[in-house]
Each structure stands twice: as C-alpha cells, then as structure tokens.
C-alpha positions in Angstrom: -15.2 16.1 46.8 -12.1 14.2 47.7 -8.8 15.2 46.2 -8.6 11.9 44.3 -11.8 12.4 42.6 -10.4 15.3 40.5 -7.4 13.2 39.1 -7.2 13.1 35.4 -7.6 9.7 33.7 -4.0 9.5 32.8 -2.9 10.0 36.4 -5.1 7.1 37.3 -3.2 4.8 34.8 -5.6 5.2 32.0 -3.6 5.6 28.7 -4.9 8.7 26.7 -3.5 8.2 23.2 -2.3 11.1 21.3 -2.8 11.1 17.6 0.1 9.3 15.9 1.2 10.4 13.5 -0.2 13.6 15.0 -1.0 16.7 12.9 -3.8 19.1 11.9 -7.2 17.7 11.5 -7.2 18.3 7.7 -4.0 16.3 7.4 -5.2 13.5 9.4 -8.7 13.5 7.5 -6.5 13.4 4.1 -4.5 10.5 5.2 -7.7 8.6 6.4 -9.2 8.9 3.0 -6.0 7.9 1.3 -5.7 4.8 3.5 -9.3 4.0 2.8 -9.2 4.4 -0.8 -5.8 2.6 -1.2 -6.9 -0.2 1.1 -10.1 -0.7 -0.7 -8.5 -0.8 -4.2 -5.9 -2.9 -3.1 -8.2 -5.2 -1.4 -10.4 -5.5 -4.5 -7.4 -6.3 -6.7 -6.2 -9.1 -4.3 -9.7 -10.5 -4.1 -9.9 -10.7 -7.9 -6.4 -12.2 -8.2 -7.4 -14.8 -5.6 -10.5 -15.7 -7.6 -8.7 -15.8 -10.9 -6.0 -18.1 -9.1 -8.6 -20.4 -7.8 -10.2 -20.7 -11.2 -6.7 -21.6 -12.6 -5.9 -24.0 -10.1 -9.4 -25.7 -11.0 -8.7 -25.6 -14.7 -5.1 -25.3 -15.8 -6.6 -24.4 -19.3 -8.4 -21.3 -17.8 -7.4 -17.9 -19.3 -7.5 -15.3 -16.7 -9.6 -12.2 -17.5 -6.5 -9.9 -17.3 -4.6 -12.0 -20.0 -4.8 -9.7 -22.8 -1.7 -10.2 -25.0 1.9 -11.5 -24.5 2.9 -8.5 -22.1 -0.3 -8.0 -20.3 -0.6 -11.7 -19.2 -1.8 -12.5 -15.7 -1.6 -16.2 -16.2 2.1 -16.1 -16.9 2.6 -14.4 -13.5 0.1 -16.7 -11.7 1.9 -19.8 -12.7 5.5 -18.5 -11.7 7.1 -19.6 -8.6 7.3 -15.8 -7.7 3.6 -15.7 -7.4 3.8 -17.9 -4.3 6.9 -16.8 -2.8 5.9 -17.9 0.9 4.2 -21.2 -0.2 0.7 -19.8 -0.8 -0.6 -17.2 -3.4 0.6 -13.6 -2.8 -2.7 -12.1 -3.1 -3.6 -13.7 0.4 -1.1 -11.3 1.8 -2.8 -8.4 0.1 -6.3 -9.6 1.3 -4.9 -9.4 4.9 -2.8 -6.3 4.6 -5.2 -4.2 2.6 -8.0 -5.2 4.9 -6.0 -3.6 7.7 -5.2 -0.6 5.8 -8.7 0.2 4.7 -10.2 -0.5 8.4 -7.5 1.8 9.7 -8.7 4.5 7.4 -12.4 4.2 8.3 -11.5 4.1 11.9 -9.7 7.6 11.4 -12.7 8.9 9.3 -14.9 7.7 12.4 -12.9 10.0 14.7 -11.0 7.2 16.6 -7.1 7.6 17.2 -4.9 4.6 17.2 -2.2 4.4 19.6 1.4 5.1 18.7 2.4 1.4 18.8 -0.3 0.6 16.2 1.0 3.3 13.7 4.4 2.0 14.1 3.1 -1.5 13.2 1.3 -0.1 10.3 4.3 1.7 9.1 6.6 -1.3 9.5 4.0 -3.5 7.5 3.9 -1.0 4.7 7.7 -0.7 4.6 8.0 -4.4 4.2 5.2 -4.3 1.7 7.1 -1.6 -0.3 10.2 -3.9 -0.3 8.2 -6.8 -1.5 6.6 -4.8 -4.3 9.9 -3.4 -5.7 11.1 -7.1 -5.7 7.8 -8.2 -7.5 8.4 -5.3 -10.1 11.8 -6.6 -10.8 10.7 -10.1 -11.2 7.8 -9.1 -13.4 9.9 -6.9 -15.8 13.0 -8.9 -16.0 12.4 -12.5 -15.0 8.8 -13.4 -15.6 8.5 -11.0 -18.8 5.0 -10.0 -18.2 2.5 -7.6 -16.5 -0.6 -8.0 -14.6 -2.9 -4.8 -14.5 -4.1 -5.8 -10.8 -0.5 -6.3 -9.7 0.4 -2.9 -11.0 -2.6 -1.4 -9.2 -1.5 -3.1 -6.0 2.1 -1.5 -6.6 0.7 1.9 -6.7 -1.6 1.9 -3.9 1.1 0.3 -1.7 3.6 3.0 -2.5 1.1 5.8 -2.0 -0.1 4.6 1.5 3.6 4.1 2.5 4.7 7.4 1.3 1.9 9.4 2.9 2.3 7.6 6.1 5.8 8.4 6.2 5.3 12.1 5.2 2.6 12.2 8.1 5.3 10.8 10.5 8.1 13.3 9.3 5.9 16.5 9.2 3.4 16.0 12.2 5.8 14.5 15.0 7.0 17.6 17.1 10.0 15.5 18.3 11.3 15.5 14.8 13.2 18.4 13.3 10.9 20.8 11.4 13.0 22.6 8.9 12.0 20.1 6.1 8.2 20.2 6.9 7.2 23.2 4.6 9.1 21.8 1.7 7.7 18.3 2.1 4.1 19.7 2.5 4.5 22.0 -0.4 5.8 19.3 -2.7 4.4 16.1 -1.3 3.3 14.8 -4.6 6.8 14.9 -6.2 8.2 11.8 -5.0 5.3 9.5 -5.8 5.0 11.2 -9.2 8.6 10.5 -10.0 8.1 7.0 -8.9 5.2 6.5 -11.3 7.2 8.0 -14.1 10.2 5.8 -13.4 8.0 2.8 -13.4 6.5 3.5 -16.5 9.9 4.1 -18.2 11.2 0.8 -16.8 8.0 -0.8 -18.3 8.5 0.9 -21.7 12.0 -0.1 -22.0 11.6 -3.8 -20.9 8.7 -4.5 -23.2 9.8 -2.0 -26.0 10.1 -4.6 -28.7 6.4 -5.6 -28.3 5.2 -2.0 -27.8 7.1 -1.1 -31.1 4.9 -3.7 -33.0 1.8 -1.8 -32.0 2.9 1.6 -33.5 
C-alpha cells in the first residue's frame, strides 16, 4: 500500500464538517426538534396568513377567520402598509424562512451535520427576523392597534428559534469562554419566559381599555 493511500479525507482536500454549533448529542437533538417544531408552526401560520391575504385581495369585503373583535383583528393588520413593508405580503418571507428552519431541523434529526457557514447564515437570518418581529410588535401595538393570533405565533417561534440557536453557539463552541455555560444551560428558559411575560404585559397595557370592558 502506498503512503498516499492512507491519507485522511481532510488531507486530500475534502472538507469534513464539524457540528456547528457543536455540543453534546442530546443538545443537538433538542435543538433539532425545536427548529423542526418552530419552523413547522411558523410555516403553517405563514401559509394561513397568505391564504387569508389572497382571499382579502380577491374580495375586499372578506372577513379573515382571525378577525374576532376590535382588538384581535387580522383584517386591520393585513390592510396596513406595514403588512407589505418590502412591497409584497410579509407572510411570503415567513414561508421562505420557516421552510429553511424546518428543513434544518429535519436534516439534523436525520443525522446530517451542516457546515459552519450554513449555521452562520441561519443565525444571521434569525437575527434579522427577530429585529423585524420586534418592529412588527411595535407597529401592531402602537400604530395599527390590533393583534393577529397567527402573527403572535410567528413572533414566539422566531424568538425561541433565535434564542436557542444563540444559546447553542455560546455554550457549545470550544473557542468561546466557558464560564457562563453552566449558568446558561441551567437557566436557559428564563430569557424567553421573561420575553413572553413582557410582551403579554405590553399587550395588556396597550389594549387595556378594551380588555376592561370584558371584565
């Protein structure tokens, strides 16, 4: 056998991708399930909103199924300029983004390991989505003055996916300082829980005049 025949694939120029973000098998499996569920729920919400938007475009008098009262009113949001910030319905962005997210989760569950640049792209996309979500929250509460149940679901799954991808990057990368890893792993649910409570408080305060009439 010649010396060159025992060379490893990496020495022959083949890129062997390490898990990125790396970590224990259990942590990667948990992340995979979370991305799959969040991606699936977000995709379902985006598809429903797209169908409702098409129906509204076809018939301006159409009442979306999620328009329930003056506050929970998808129609008010769908007809606003904020719902088409980039010149097309926002749910189309969700269909694309959540499809990638769900596919990433399924790929991880199947045992494949995306390369580091792919994870960087996913995290950058999620970060942009989180910024966009918080802009939409502000617009929904303080400019449009209405809530959409499917939109709030999108807010939640986007923030959860972003947070746990960030957590995995921070706790699993051996190149990063490790002193915060035990604390982050132990209290990983605290930040998203605080975020949910904060958003609920903002919703309660913004629409309190209406909620008060229901008491």
